[in-house]
NUMAR-633360 format. One record per residue (C-alpha): residue number from 1; residue in three letters; chain; x, y, z. Coordinates in steps of 0.05 Angstrom, whole numbers, plus 5000, padded with zeros to 4 digits. Layout:
<tidos>
TIDO	NUM	ALA	A	X	Y	Z
...
</tidos>
This chain:
<tidos>
TIDO	1	MET	A	5343	3687	5961
TIDO	2	ALA	A	5317	3722	5900
TIDO	3	SER	A	5367	3745	5849
TIDO	4	THR	A	5375	3820	5841
TIDO	5	GLU	A	5403	3815	5771
TIDO	6	THR	A	5357	3841	5717
TIDO	7	ALA	A	5350	3806	5652
TIDO	8	PRO	A	5383	3840	5593
TIDO	9	ALA	A	5335	3880	5550
TIDO	10	ALA	A	5317	3847	5485
TIDO	11	PRO	A	5352	3879	5426
TIDO	12	GLU	A	5308	3922	5382
TIDO	13	ALA	A	5290	3892	5316
TIDO	14	PRO	A	5325	3927	5259
TIDO	15	ALA	A	5282	3974	5220
TIDO	16	THR	A	5260	3944	5154
TIDO	17	PRO	A	5264	3984	5090
TIDO	18	GLU	A	5188	3982	5087
TIDO	19	ALA	A	5183	4017	5155
TIDO	20	ALA	A	5232	4073	5138
TIDO	21	PRO	A	5182	4116	5098
TIDO	22	HIS	A	5131	4109	5154
TIDO	23	GLN	A	5183	4131	5205
TIDO	24	ASP	A	5201	4191	5162
TIDO	25	LEU	A	5128	4210	5154
TIDO	26	ALA	A	5118	4204	5229
TIDO	27	GLY	A	5177	4250	5240
TIDO	28	VAL	A	5150	4302	5192
TIDO	29	GLU	A	5081	4299	5226
TIDO	30	ALA	A	5114	4307	5294
TIDO	31	GLY	A	5152	4367	5270
TIDO	32	LEU	A	5089	4400	5242
TIDO	33	ASP	A	5052	4386	5307
TIDO	34	ALA	A	5109	4419	5345
TIDO	35	LEU	A	5105	4480	5301
TIDO	36	ASP	A	5030	4484	5311
TIDO	37	ALA	A	5040	4478	5386
TIDO	38	VAL	A	5085	4539	5389
TIDO	39	GLN	A	5048	4597	5421
TIDO	40	PRO	A	5053	4662	5381
TIDO	41	HIS	A	5096	4715	5413
TIDO	42	ARG	A	5056	4777	5430
TIDO	43	THR	A	5089	4844	5429
TIDO	44	SER	A	5083	4881	5494
TIDO	45	PRO	A	5057	4953	5494
TIDO	46	ALA	A	5125	4978	5518
TIDO	47	GLN	A	5161	4941	5462
TIDO	48	LEU	A	5110	4966	5411
TIDO	49	LEU	A	5120	5037	5435
TIDO	50	ARG	A	5196	5029	5432
TIDO	51	GLU	A	5200	4996	5364
TIDO	52	LYS	A	5141	5025	5325
TIDO	53	VAL	A	5123	5092	5355
TIDO	54	LEU	A	5187	5121	5382
TIDO	55	PRO	A	5230	5118	5317
TIDO	56	PRO	A	5182	5159	5273
TIDO	57	VAL	A	5170	5209	5330
TIDO	58	LEU	A	5245	5219	5337
TIDO	59	GLY	A	5251	5227	5262
TIDO	60	VAL	A	5198	5281	5261
TIDO	61	LEU	A	5231	5317	5320
TIDO	62	LEU	A	5298	5313	5284
TIDO	63	VAL	A	5269	5345	5222
TIDO	64	LEU	A	5236	5400	5263
TIDO	65	GLY	A	5301	5412	5301
TIDO	66	VAL	A	5341	5420	5237
TIDO	67	TRP	A	5287	5464	5208
TIDO	68	GLN	A	5287	5510	5269
TIDO	69	LEU	A	5363	5512	5269
TIDO	70	LEU	A	5364	5534	5196
TIDO	71	PHE	A	5313	5588	5212
TIDO	72	SER	A	5351	5612	5273
TIDO	73	LEU	A	5416	5617	5233
TIDO	74	HIS	A	5382	5659	5179
TIDO	75	VAL	A	5408	5613	5125
TIDO	76	THR	A	5356	5642	5078
TIDO	77	PRO	A	5306	5700	5084
TIDO	78	GLU	A	5246	5689	5128
TIDO	79	TYR	A	5197	5696	5071
TIDO	80	LYS	A	5230	5635	5038
TIDO	81	LEU	A	5238	5592	5100
TIDO	82	PRO	A	5189	5609	5156
TIDO	83	SER	A	5196	5577	5224
TIDO	84	PRO	A	5157	5515	5246
TIDO	85	LEU	A	5118	5561	5292
TIDO	86	ASP	A	5095	5603	5233
TIDO	87	VAL	A	5070	5541	5198
TIDO	88	TRP	A	5034	5521	5262
TIDO	89	HIS	A	5000	5589	5263
TIDO	90	SER	A	4976	5577	5192
TIDO	91	LEU	A	4947	5510	5214
TIDO	92	THR	A	4911	5542	5274
TIDO	93	ASP	A	4883	5596	5228
TIDO	94	LEU	A	4850	5543	5185
TIDO	95	TRP	A	4824	5509	5248
TIDO	96	TYR	A	4792	5572	5275
TIDO	97	GLN	A	4763	5589	5207
TIDO	98	GLY	A	4730	5521	5206
TIDO	99	THR	A	4758	5503	5138
TIDO	100	LEU	A	4814	5454	5156
TIDO	101	PHE	A	4774	5390	5154
TIDO	102	SER	A	4732	5411	5094
TIDO	103	ILE	A	4796	5424	5053
TIDO	104	ILE	A	4825	5356	5073
TIDO	105	TRP	A	4759	5318	5063
TIDO	106	THR	A	4748	5348	4993
TIDO	107	SER	A	4813	5317	4969
TIDO	108	VAL	A	4808	5253	5009
TIDO	109	TRP	A	4738	5238	4983
TIDO	110	ARG	A	4760	5250	4911
TIDO	111	GLY	A	4822	5207	4920
TIDO	112	ILE	A	4785	5149	4952
TIDO	113	THR	A	4728	5151	4902
TIDO	114	GLY	A	4775	5154	4843
TIDO	115	PHE	A	4818	5099	4871
TIDO	116	ALA	A	4758	5053	4882
TIDO	117	ALA	A	4738	5064	4809
TIDO	118	ALA	A	4810	5049	4788
TIDO	119	VAL	A	4808	4983	4826
TIDO	120	VAL	A	4743	4963	4792
TIDO	121	ILE	A	4772	4979	4723
TIDO	122	GLY	A	4844	4958	4733
TIDO	123	THR	A	4830	4889	4763
TIDO	124	PRO	A	4795	4857	4703
TIDO	125	ILE	A	4845	4890	4656
TIDO	126	GLY	A	4902	4859	4696
TIDO	127	LEU	A	4869	4790	4695
TIDO	128	LEU	A	4858	4795	4620
TIDO	129	VAL	A	4929	4817	4606
TIDO	130	ALA	A	4959	4764	4651
TIDO	131	ARG	A	4919	4706	4621
TIDO	132	ALA	A	4913	4723	4548
TIDO	133	LYS	A	4978	4723	4509
TIDO	134	PHE	A	4952	4765	4451
TIDO	135	VAL	A	4923	4817	4499
TIDO	136	ARG	A	4989	4819	4537
TIDO	137	ALA	A	5028	4830	4473
TIDO	138	ALA	A	4981	4885	4453
TIDO	139	LEU	A	4967	4921	4519
TIDO	140	GLY	A	5027	4903	4562
TIDO	141	PRO	A	5073	4956	4533
TIDO	142	VAL	A	5017	5007	4534
TIDO	143	LEU	A	5004	4996	4608
TIDO	144	SER	A	5078	5002	4623
TIDO	145	GLY	A	5083	5066	4583
TIDO	146	LEU	A	5022	5096	4617
TIDO	147	GLN	A	5050	5079	4685
TIDO	148	SER	A	5114	5116	4671
TIDO	149	LEU	A	5078	5177	4643
TIDO	150	PRO	A	5074	5235	4693
TIDO	151	SER	A	5002	5245	4716
TIDO	152	VAL	A	5006	5320	4707
TIDO	153	ALA	A	5011	5309	4632
TIDO	154	TRP	A	4938	5285	4631
TIDO	155	VAL	A	4910	5347	4665
TIDO	156	PRO	A	4907	5393	4603
TIDO	157	ALA	A	4876	5339	4561
TIDO	158	ALA	A	4825	5320	4615
TIDO	159	VAL	A	4805	5393	4623
TIDO	160	ILE	A	4794	5401	4547
TIDO	161	TRP	A	4756	5336	4542
TIDO	162	LEU	A	4712	5341	4604
TIDO	163	GLY	A	4716	5413	4628
TIDO	164	ILE	A	4740	5439	4695
TIDO	165	ASP	A	4698	5396	4741
TIDO	166	ASP	A	4702	5332	4782
TIDO	167	GLN	A	4699	5289	4720
TIDO	168	ALA	A	4766	5316	4698
TIDO	169	MET	A	4794	5301	4768
TIDO	170	TYR	A	4770	5229	4766
TIDO	171	ALA	A	4795	5220	4695
TIDO	172	VAL	A	4865	5241	4715
TIDO	173	ILE	A	4863	5194	4775
TIDO	174	LEU	A	4840	5135	4732
TIDO	175	LEU	A	4894	5147	4680
TIDO	176	GLY	A	4947	5149	4734
TIDO	177	ALA	A	4923	5091	4778
TIDO	178	VAL	A	4893	5039	4731
TIDO	179	PRO	A	4960	5020	4698
TIDO	180	SER	A	4994	5011	4766
TIDO	181	ILE	A	4938	4966	4792
TIDO	182	ALA	A	4935	4925	4729
TIDO	183	ASN	A	5011	4916	4726
TIDO	184	GLY	A	5013	4897	4799
TIDO	185	LEU	A	4961	4842	4788
TIDO	186	VAL	A	4998	4818	4726
TIDO	187	SER	A	5063	4813	4765
TIDO	188	GLY	A	5027	4775	4821
TIDO	189	ILE	A	4995	4726	4773
TIDO	190	ASP	A	5062	4714	4738
TIDO	191	GLN	A	5090	4690	4805
TIDO	192	VAL	A	5033	4639	4818
TIDO	193	PRO	A	5061	4568	4813
TIDO	194	PRO	A	5031	4530	4754
TIDO	195	LEU	A	5015	4473	4802
TIDO	196	PHE	A	4962	4516	4834
TIDO	197	LEU	A	4927	4527	4768
TIDO	198	ARG	A	4929	4454	4750
TIDO	199	ALA	A	4901	4435	4818
TIDO	200	GLY	A	4846	4486	4810
TIDO	201	ARG	A	4827	4459	4741
TIDO	202	THR	A	4826	4389	4769
TIDO	203	LEU	A	4777	4411	4823
TIDO	204	GLY	A	4733	4446	4772
TIDO	205	ALA	A	4756	4518	4783
TIDO	206	ARG	A	4757	4546	4712
TIDO	207	GLY	A	4742	4613	4680
TIDO	208	LEU	A	4717	4665	4729
TIDO	209	GLY	A	4713	4614	4785
TIDO	210	GLY	A	4787	4597	4776
TIDO	211	ALA	A	4804	4671	4775
TIDO	212	ARG	A	4764	4684	4838
TIDO	213	HIS	A	4785	4623	4879
TIDO	214	ILE	A	4855	4608	4851
TIDO	215	LEU	A	4888	4666	4815
TIDO	216	LEU	A	4869	4725	4858
TIDO	217	PRO	A	4883	4692	4926
TIDO	218	ALA	A	4950	4664	4901
TIDO	219	ALA	A	4970	4731	4870
TIDO	220	LEU	A	4946	4772	4929
TIDO	221	PRO	A	5015	4796	4954
TIDO	222	GLY	A	5033	4823	4885
TIDO	223	TYR	A	4963	4850	4875
TIDO	224	LEU	A	4966	4886	4942
TIDO	225	ALA	A	5032	4918	4922
TIDO	226	GLY	A	4998	4942	4859
TIDO	227	LEU	A	4941	4971	4900
TIDO	228	LYS	A	4989	5009	4945
TIDO	229	GLN	A	5024	5037	4885
TIDO	230	GLY	A	4957	5052	4853
TIDO	231	TRP	A	4936	5093	4914
TIDO	232	ALA	A	5002	5131	4911
TIDO	233	PHE	A	4989	5147	4837
TIDO	234	SER	A	4917	5166	4852
TIDO	235	TRP	A	4938	5215	4906
TIDO	236	ARG	A	4994	5245	4864
TIDO	237	SER	A	4949	5251	4803
TIDO	238	LEU	A	4894	5285	4843
TIDO	239	MET	A	4943	5336	4873
TIDO	240	ALA	A	4970	5351	4803
TIDO	241	ALA	A	4899	5362	4777
TIDO	242	GLU	A	4879	5406	4835
TIDO	243	LEU	A	4942	5448	4828
TIDO	244	ILE	A	4928	5463	4755
TIDO	245	ALA	A	4853	5463	4748
TIDO	246	SER	A	4816	5519	4783
TIDO	247	SER	A	4741	5530	4786
TIDO	248	PRO	A	4689	5548	4839
TIDO	249	ASP	A	4653	5484	4822
TIDO	250	LEU	A	4713	5443	4845
TIDO	251	GLY	A	4713	5470	4915
TIDO	252	LEU	A	4777	5478	4956
TIDO	253	GLY	A	4821	5417	4962
TIDO	254	LEU	A	4892	5409	4987
TIDO	255	GLY	A	4923	5420	4918
TIDO	256	ARG	A	4882	5483	4905
TIDO	257	TYR	A	4898	5508	4975
TIDO	258	LEU	A	4972	5499	4961
TIDO	259	GLU	A	4967	5537	4896
TIDO	260	ASN	A	4927	5593	4928
TIDO	261	GLN	A	4981	5602	4981
TIDO	262	ARG	A	5034	5605	4926
TIDO	263	ASP	A	4994	5659	4890
TIDO	264	ALA	A	4993	5698	4955
TIDO	265	SER	A	5068	5687	4966
TIDO	266	ASP	A	5051	5657	5035
TIDO	267	MET	A	5108	5608	5046
TIDO	268	SER	A	5079	5586	5113
TIDO	269	GLY	A	5015	5565	5078
TIDO	270	VAL	A	5055	5531	5022
TIDO	271	LEU	A	5093	5490	5072
TIDO	272	LEU	A	5029	5474	5110
TIDO	273	GLY	A	4997	5449	5046
TIDO	274	ILE	A	5057	5405	5031
TIDO	275	ILE	A	5056	5377	5101
TIDO	276	LEU	A	4981	5362	5098
TIDO	277	ILE	A	4987	5327	5031
TIDO	278	LEU	A	5044	5285	5058
TIDO	279	THR	A	5007	5269	5122
TIDO	280	VAL	A	4944	5246	5088
TIDO	281	GLY	A	4982	5202	5039
TIDO	282	VAL	A	5022	5169	5095
TIDO	283	ALA	A	4961	5162	5140
TIDO	284	ILE	A	4921	5125	5087
TIDO	285	ASP	A	4979	5077	5075
TIDO	286	LEU	A	4990	5064	5149
TIDO	287	LEU	A	4917	5057	5169
TIDO	288	ILE	A	4891	5017	5110
TIDO	289	PHE	A	4944	4984	5067
TIDO	290	THR	A	4997	4966	5119
TIDO	291	PRO	A	4949	4926	5164
TIDO	292	ILE	A	4921	4888	5104
TIDO	293	GLU	A	4991	4874	5077
TIDO	294	ARG	A	5015	4849	5145
TIDO	295	ARG	A	4954	4804	5152
TIDO	296	VAL	A	4964	4774	5083
TIDO	297	LEU	A	5038	4762	5094
TIDO	298	ARG	A	5025	4732	5163
TIDO	299	SER	A	4972	4685	5135
TIDO	300	ARG	A	5024	4659	5086
TIDO	301	GLY	A	5078	4649	5139
TIDO	302	LEU	A	5119	4707	5111
TIDO	303	LEU	A	5114	4749	5174
TIDO	304	GLN	A	5124	4733	5246
TIDO	305	THR	A	5058	4729	5283
TIDO	306	GLY	A	5080	4774	5339
TIDO	307	ARG	A	5102	4831	5295
</tidos>
């Protein structure tokens, strides 16, 4: 009769000190493989609506409700605080006149064109200031001072230098945006680990090649923050210039429309101008900069994939 007893399992050989590093490395590789195998969580349309769309909509409705309440309670005379419906009527008047989009586009085109020129100018300045100690010592305080200077202070000088035309508008935009873009790039480069630069030099990335392939990609989060701030300064600078400078050659932008409504003591038009300026600035940030920023952060593992 065959025995049903099983032979005892042979004891495992004790791990040698030489095998320990290989076991640790295998464990690390297994952990990385497990991370790669995780499927990214996708946000459902209902969750996206609940978390991203509903809160700002409720915020806008709350502001409109408080505004209407103040108007109904006659907290201040109607010519100082018109109702939301009065502002809506001002908007529809522009729509029926066919001037709404032309007013918006005049300012948007100037802002985008000036901002693009500021990027072209501010990026090499930021690289130079970040990498050259003498240049940083000479220009660093100047850039910081220019960034803190209100953009409206440049408008009278730009008008005297260049006249009341688009050149003066673009000059004000450049003087407001270039320091922010350059300082943002400098801040981003300062946060690049020195190991990246040494590795780039070892691989032959020097000079402009190192700046293109090592510095700018590594400093991209800080650089992108500088670009966002540069756009904000561009838009604010442009509105300040349009508010002050007036000429038929400039056309009718949002800033000039706002000033015209003030001259006419039309508070509904004034509030409409403010709302349009705010809406355009927020829309550019949400439609252009926010998706780029999220993509950059996600590519660096700083943002959840499903968000």
